[in-house]
C-alpha positions as CSV (number, residue, x, y, z in Angstrom):
1,M,222.9,120.0,94.7
2,N,226.5,119.7,93.6
3,N,229.0,117.2,95.0
4,H,230.9,119.9,96.9
5,W,228.0,120.5,99.2
6,K,227.2,116.9,99.7
7,S,230.8,116.2,100.7
8,F,230.8,119.3,102.9
9,W,227.7,118.2,104.9
10,D,228.7,114.5,105.1
11,K,232.0,115.5,106.7
12,H,230.4,118.2,108.9
13,V,227.9,115.7,110.4
14,D,230.7,113.3,111.1
15,K,232.9,115.7,113.0
16,V,230.4,117.9,115.0
17,S,228.8,117.3,118.4
18,D,225.4,115.9,119.1
19,D,224.0,119.4,119.5
20,P,221.1,119.6,117.0
21,F,221.8,123.3,116.2
22,I,225.5,122.7,115.5
23,Q,224.6,119.7,113.3
24,V,222.7,121.9,110.9
25,G,225.0,125.0,111.1
26,R,222.7,127.1,113.3
27,T,225.6,128.8,114.9
28,L,227.3,132.1,115.4
29,N,231.0,132.1,116.1
30,S,230.7,128.4,116.7
31,E,228.1,128.9,119.4
32,P,224.7,127.1,118.8
33,M,221.5,129.1,118.4
34,S,219.5,129.4,121.6
35,N,216.3,127.4,121.8
36,E,214.4,130.6,122.5
37,M,215.6,132.2,119.3
38,F,214.8,129.1,117.3
39,Q,211.3,129.0,118.7
40,R,210.8,132.6,117.5
41,Y,212.2,131.6,114.2
42,A,209.9,128.6,113.8
43,A,206.9,130.5,115.0
44,R,207.4,133.1,112.3
45,I,207.6,130.4,109.6
46,I,204.4,128.8,110.9
47,E,202.6,132.1,110.9
48,L,203.7,133.0,107.3
49,L,202.6,129.6,106.0
50,E,199.1,130.0,107.6
51,L,199.1,126.3,108.5
52,E,195.9,124.4,109.1
53,S,195.4,121.0,110.8
54,D,194.7,119.1,107.6
55,H,197.7,120.5,105.6
56,L,200.5,118.4,104.1
57,V,203.9,120.1,104.2
58,L,207.2,119.4,102.3
59,D,210.4,120.4,104.2
60,L,213.1,120.4,101.5
61,C,216.7,120.1,102.8
62,C,215.2,119.4,106.3
63,G,218.5,118.3,108.0
64,N,217.8,116.7,111.3
65,G,214.2,117.8,111.4
66,L,214.5,120.7,113.8
67,L,212.0,122.8,111.8
68,S,210.0,119.8,110.6
69,T,209.2,119.0,114.3
70,E,207.8,122.4,115.0
71,V,205.8,122.6,111.8
72,A,204.4,119.1,112.4
73,T,202.5,120.3,115.5
74,H,200.4,122.6,113.3
75,C,199.6,120.4,110.3
76,S,198.6,116.8,109.3
77,Q,202.0,115.6,108.1
78,V,205.5,116.8,107.2
79,I,207.6,115.1,104.5
80,G,211.2,115.9,105.2
81,V,213.8,115.4,102.5
82,D,217.6,115.6,102.9
83,F,220.6,114.0,101.2
84,S,222.3,113.3,104.6
85,E,221.2,109.9,105.9
86,K,222.8,110.7,109.3
87,L,220.8,113.9,109.6
88,I,217.6,112.2,108.6
89,E,218.1,109.6,111.3
90,G,217.7,112.5,113.8
91,I,214.1,112.8,112.9
92,G,213.3,109.4,114.3
93,A,214.6,110.5,117.7
94,R,212.0,113.2,117.9
95,E,208.6,112.9,119.5
96,A,206.5,114.0,116.4
97,K,205.0,110.9,114.8
98,N,203.6,112.7,111.7
99,I,207.0,113.3,110.1
100,V,208.3,111.1,107.3
101,G,212.0,111.4,106.5
102,I,213.3,110.6,103.0
103,V,217.0,110.4,102.1
104,S,217.3,112.1,98.7
105,D,218.9,115.0,96.8
106,A,216.3,117.7,96.5
107,M,217.1,117.9,92.7
108,E,216.3,114.2,92.3
109,I,213.3,113.6,94.5
110,K,209.9,113.3,92.6
111,F,206.4,113.8,93.9
112,Q,203.0,113.7,92.2
113,P,201.6,117.0,91.0
114,Q,199.6,119.0,93.6
115,S,200.8,116.9,96.5
116,F,201.4,119.6,99.1
117,H,199.7,122.6,100.6
118,H,203.0,124.2,101.5
119,I,206.8,123.8,100.8
120,V,209.4,125.2,103.1
121,M,213.2,125.3,102.5
122,A,215.2,126.8,105.4
123,A,218.8,128.1,105.0
124,A,219.5,125.8,102.0
125,L,218.9,127.7,98.7
126,Q,222.6,128.9,98.7
127,H,223.7,125.3,98.1
128,F,222.1,125.4,94.6
129,T,223.3,127.0,91.4
130,E,221.1,129.5,89.5
131,A,220.3,126.8,86.9
132,Q,219.3,124.3,89.6
133,T,217.2,126.9,91.3
134,I,215.2,127.5,88.2
135,Q,214.5,123.8,87.9
136,L,213.7,123.6,91.6
137,F,211.1,126.4,91.4
138,K,209.4,124.6,88.5
139,N,209.3,121.4,90.5
140,M,207.9,123.1,93.6
141,F,205.2,124.8,91.5
142,L,204.2,121.4,90.1
143,W,204.1,119.8,93.5
144,L,202.0,122.5,95.1
145,K,198.2,122.4,95.4
146,P,196.3,125.4,94.0
147,G,196.6,128.3,96.4
148,G,199.6,126.7,98.1
149,T,202.7,128.5,99.2
150,I,206.5,128.1,99.3
151,L,208.6,129.8,101.9
152,I,212.3,129.9,101.4
153,T,214.2,131.4,104.4
154,D,217.7,132.7,105.0
155,I,218.6,133.4,101.4
156,T,222.0,135.0,100.9
157,D,221.4,138.5,99.5
158,S,223.8,139.4,96.6
159,G,223.0,143.1,97.3
160,R,224.5,142.8,100.8
161,I,227.3,140.3,100.1
162,W,230.0,142.7,101.6
163,N,228.1,142.8,104.9
164,F,229.3,139.2,105.3
165,Y,232.7,139.6,103.7
166,N,233.3,142.6,105.8
167,S,237.1,142.9,105.9
168,P,240.0,142.8,103.4
169,E,240.9,139.3,104.7
170,R,237.4,138.0,104.2
171,E,237.2,139.6,100.8
172,D,240.3,137.7,99.8
173,L,238.8,134.5,101.1
174,Y,235.7,135.1,99.0
175,F,237.7,135.6,95.8
176,E,240.0,132.6,96.5
177,H,237.2,130.2,97.3
178,T,235.0,131.4,94.4
179,M,237.9,131.0,91.9
180,N,238.1,127.3,93.0
181,N,234.3,126.9,92.7
182,K,234.0,126.4,96.5
183,A,232.4,129.6,97.6
184,I,232.1,129.6,101.4
185,L,228.3,130.3,101.4
186,G,227.5,129.1,97.9
187,T,225.2,131.1,95.6
188,W,224.2,134.7,96.4
189,F,220.8,135.7,95.0
190,N,219.3,138.9,93.8
191,R,215.8,139.5,95.2
192,V,214.3,140.7,92.0
193,W,215.8,137.7,90.1
194,L,214.0,135.4,92.5
195,E,210.7,137.2,92.3
196,K,210.9,137.2,88.5
197,L,211.8,133.5,88.6
198,A,208.7,132.8,90.7
199,R,206.5,134.6,88.1
200,H,208.2,132.7,85.3
201,S,207.5,129.4,87.1
202,G,203.8,130.2,87.4
203,F,203.4,131.6,90.9
204,S,200.7,134.3,91.1
205,N,202.6,136.3,93.8
206,A,206.1,136.4,95.1
207,Q,207.5,138.7,97.8
208,A,211.0,139.1,99.3
209,L,210.7,139.6,103.0
210,E,213.1,141.3,105.5
211,Q,214.0,139.2,108.5
212,P,213.5,140.7,112.0
213,N,216.5,142.9,112.9
214,D,217.6,140.8,115.8
215,Y,218.0,137.7,113.7
216,W,221.7,136.7,113.7
217,F,222.0,136.9,109.9
218,S,219.4,139.5,108.9
219,H,222.1,141.9,107.8
220,Y,222.9,139.7,104.7
221,R,219.9,137.3,104.4
222,F,216.2,137.6,103.5
223,D,213.2,135.3,103.0
224,L,210.9,134.7,100.0
225,L,207.2,133.8,100.1
226,C,205.4,132.7,96.9
227,R,201.8,131.7,96.3
228,K,200.5,129.5,93.6
């Protein structure tokens, strides 16, 4: 992850409230996501991963552990990785005892081959360049057990970029920020590109998934499920 995003999140954590949804950017028009919506969101992830009680899960870019906490109730242990020490500290305040938080950049962390049954990355892929994403997929394939899955959620869809930049003013912001290498939402991904990257990395199956229509950001985001 580049220095721009690390600086962005470090400053963000310092200036926002203690609301756990605001801390990790789960907001719309500065209003935090409702707990009801988040529970639906987490339940869908848990269902797609097909978790079992003895499974070990890696939550990359886990933030303050909101999702890790929900996943942990359905598996043996969750390892949460995030480069923000202040966000990782939030995991310790939660009731789940089977979560281990590690402060590290996702591009620098190392695990033994075949360590995890599943890997989840929620609303974070946009913070990586295409080159970093290629390396990240190769790493995740190495870390997964045979038959394991990765689920990447809330991927910014390059085919629907103008659904987000949906006015002349927002279009201007896009071009101005991109010119300065500080794109507002980071990297936008093509679905087919990611599916082909998954195949190139060794995954036997990869599928881009539409989000439920009532999700706040479903008009410009999608999910990706890959199986080793």
